[in-house]
C-alpha positions in Angstrom: 132.9 147.3 176.0 134.2 146.0 172.4 132.8 142.7 172.7 129.2 142.2 171.5 129.4 139.3 174.8 131.0 138.5 177.3 131.6 135.3 179.2 131.2 135.1 183.5 134.8 136.0 184.0 135.0 138.6 182.3 132.0 140.6 183.3 133.0 138.8 187.0 136.2 141.3 187.3 134.0 144.0 185.7 131.9 144.2 188.3 133.5 142.9 191.2 131.1 140.5 192.0 132.3 136.6 192.2 131.0 134.3 189.6 129.0 131.6 192.3 126.9 135.3 193.0 126.4 136.0 189.2 125.3 131.5 188.8 122.9 132.2 191.8 121.3 135.4 190.7 120.5 133.9 187.6 119.7 130.3 189.1 116.1 128.4 189.5 114.8 129.0 192.3 113.5 125.4 193.2 110.1 126.7 195.0 109.1 128.2 192.3 110.8 126.5 188.8 111.4 130.2 188.1 114.6 132.1 187.8 115.4 133.8 190.5 116.5 137.2 187.8 115.0 136.9 184.7 117.8 138.6 181.9 120.5 137.9 183.9 121.9 136.2 181.2 121.7 135.1 177.6 122.2 131.0 177.5 123.6 128.9 174.3 121.8 125.9 173.7 124.4 123.9 175.6 123.8 127.0 178.2 126.6 128.5 178.8 126.1 132.0 180.3 126.9 135.4 177.9 126.3 138.9 178.5 125.6 141.5 177.1 125.1 145.4 177.6 121.4 145.4 179.1 122.5 141.9 181.5 125.5 143.9 182.8 123.2 147.1 183.2 121.2 144.3 185.3 123.8 142.9 187.2 126.0 145.5 187.9 121.9 147.8 189.0 121.2 144.3 191.2 124.5 145.2 192.7 123.9 148.7 193.5 120.5 147.6 195.3 121.8 144.5 197.6 125.5 146.0 198.6 126.7 149.0 199.8 130.0 148.6 200.7 130.5 145.3 202.2 126.5 145.1 204.0 124.0 143.4 201.8 120.7 146.3 202.5 117.9 144.3 200.6 116.2 140.5 199.9 116.9 139.2 196.9 113.0 139.2 196.0 113.0 143.1 197.1 115.9 143.7 194.6 114.0 141.6 191.5 110.9 143.6 192.4 112.2 147.1 192.5 114.1 146.1 189.3 111.0 144.8 187.5 109.2 148.1 188.6 112.7 150.6 187.5 110.0 150.5 184.5 107.8 152.8 186.5 108.9 156.3 186.9 110.6 157.0 190.6 108.0 159.4 191.6 105.5 157.5 190.1 106.2 154.7 192.7 106.7 157.7 195.6 103.5 158.7 194.4 102.0 155.2 194.7 103.6 155.0 198.5 102.1 157.7 199.6 98.6 157.0 198.6 98.6 153.7 200.0 99.7 155.4 203.7 97.2 158.1 203.0 94.5 154.8 202.6 95.5 153.5 205.8 95.6 156.8 207.5 92.2 157.2 206.5 90.6 153.7 207.3 92.5 154.4 210.8 90.4 157.6 211.6 87.4 155.0 210.5 87.9 152.7 213.0 88.2 155.2 215.9 85.2 156.5 214.6 83.6 153.2 215.0 85.6 152.7 218.3 84.5 156.1 220.1 80.8 155.2 219.1 80.5 151.8 220.7 82.4 153.4 223.4 79.4 156.4 224.1 77.0 153.7 223.0 78.7 151.4 225.9 78.4 154.3 228.7 
């Protein structure tokens, strides 16, 4: 990429993503009044979307998360969370998920002990 910024048509062709999809990802969600995916484009004062290397990288990552071949894998909200959390090392994300599962397991054990005591008292 020789140019510092590309327009939406060039990015669309480069990444094989339709322009309207990129516009949707970069648009404002009417429910939250926030940009659906932050950092997708750099806008001029007139509102024209331009894309630098970082923007294009983010769009490429988003495409990889959302699409595998022709099938859609994730919701846009989940993909946004994954992209936002990519600042954390992947191992840390796995450890955090493991901690949640362990916590749930420990809670289940406590509930089972309480239920056993209640059953014993009812006998």
